[in-house]
C-alpha angles and dihedrals in degrees: 000000000000122000124196119203121178102184104043118224094005089068089056094058092111089064093052115113132171111214090175133021090249107043133051128203124211107197108199117215122245121265132018119348116189112217119196100170131030118284102230114207119199126204128294092025135136117205108197126181133197107206086320123163117195106206119199099223118178084344130166119168145097093280143339087247120030114191111205102161138063127260100026125162124198118188147158105013141091136231122215105198097193090226098178090060100036103040111117104189093237124162130215127309118253122262092270098051126078119217091247089068095042115035117074135191095041124159100236125003124189120175127180098352135137115218124021129164122186114181135167094359124144127213122196131176095356113175094204127020121329089222125009117183119179133182092352142132138214098023124168122186112180135168094000119160119207124183139169095358139140137064141248131233125237091275092055096253122128115268093212093258132123103071139068117299129187112186149166101038099320108173142189094027139148132195109188142164093005126144125207125193129186097351112169097209132027119331105216121353148155121221138173134174114255090250094048131085116273121253110256147196101009140153126209106181145151094009127144129215129193127178099353117179100216127358123355090209129006123184105199128184096341147131132211098013122154117205108187141163098356121145134198139181128194101014116183134032138211090253094056113130092213140018106297119234133192093217113010135185130202137173118006113335125171143155089032135133129215106189141160095359122144131200129180131190102011120181090212136005125346101216122010116193098190103155094001116134140151093024147102132259109183145152094006122147123215119183123185114348132175094224136018127333102227123002131187120209140166110207094141112082094213097065143055125209100251144138100014120156109212103181142151095005124148118219117179127180106354112177089229132007132347106227128004113203133196131158132030146290096035126146111210104181146145094008122149110218114180137180093009120189101018086175089064090227115179095211113109090218094053097035104049126107088217120009125197107210136199095218147344119192087340132018112277113146118212105252137139092032131131118223110181145150096007120151111219129180133166147093110347092342092158087069099032106031099116110014130186135195118247107276097032103118120214091236093060095076138031107242114175147144096012116152114220126180 
């Protein structure tokens, strides 16, 4: 049976019941429901489907569902975003504009709310983001399925959309047990403008990624985020607008843990620690990547690469080096780095199992670090096992008990 609704949630008023004085329930009908304008959900509301598909037909708005009240629960339905019809070919917002005020035709948009739970909801062919949460608190996204979503810019590159985005200081959040297939942009990520509060106290765990255009996971401008037990295959596409990464970092990120994640077949780097400091990267597995295994960087001016524990990770078959190190106070220990430099590059920077650099985006020589008990194998590893940039003195770091062959 096919249902046609022209005015979104207003047309569903007959299904509205109030089991308690405080909460409302919107029971979606079975089958296909055509949505032409955003369904606006106020606070203390449960939206419950029963094999329901919300189809964005002749739609133009911020999102199929716009959450504007606190304590909302969305469960047991799907959204078909009609991407081929609604895609606009837009690029990225400028540095002053959050995505919530820029990207249209999303699946679910929540801005400035406290309390949101999305569970067992599917998103297919979304032109914008499947879920976009901005300036919010206490957000739980669990068992969400995203497929064939995201747009391209005018040049045909991905515009980072398609996945799950939490931005502008969103805090106390979790994204768990979700699976994302064929997303053109980033899979799951946090983002905030430089002038905005950082995202805080989050968990990204037990999610799966297949055929992601850009990054599977990106932690951007955040503090106290745990990224654990996620896995991804085929990360990065030809239309990516930047170097793809399995687990990426951006902005200023501290007091965070990346643990027990695995990524295979990455068209870029496995783990990028650009802006990451005072945190832990441990027991991750990276198999076959077209760039480095793990890279430190310092693009954000408010941080320094310092006090990172990079331990017990497995890196196998990076095209170039295993781990690139800048900064101070790091422990690089008990990692297994195999088949380094499959490109057979002769550059010490690109060929080393572990490379101690002078700088990345900004000068920050590797000094005061401990590099010990790492097992490193690969092309000409006897010459390039632990490399160092010209000017990095042997006495600046403790390098001991590494096995190179």
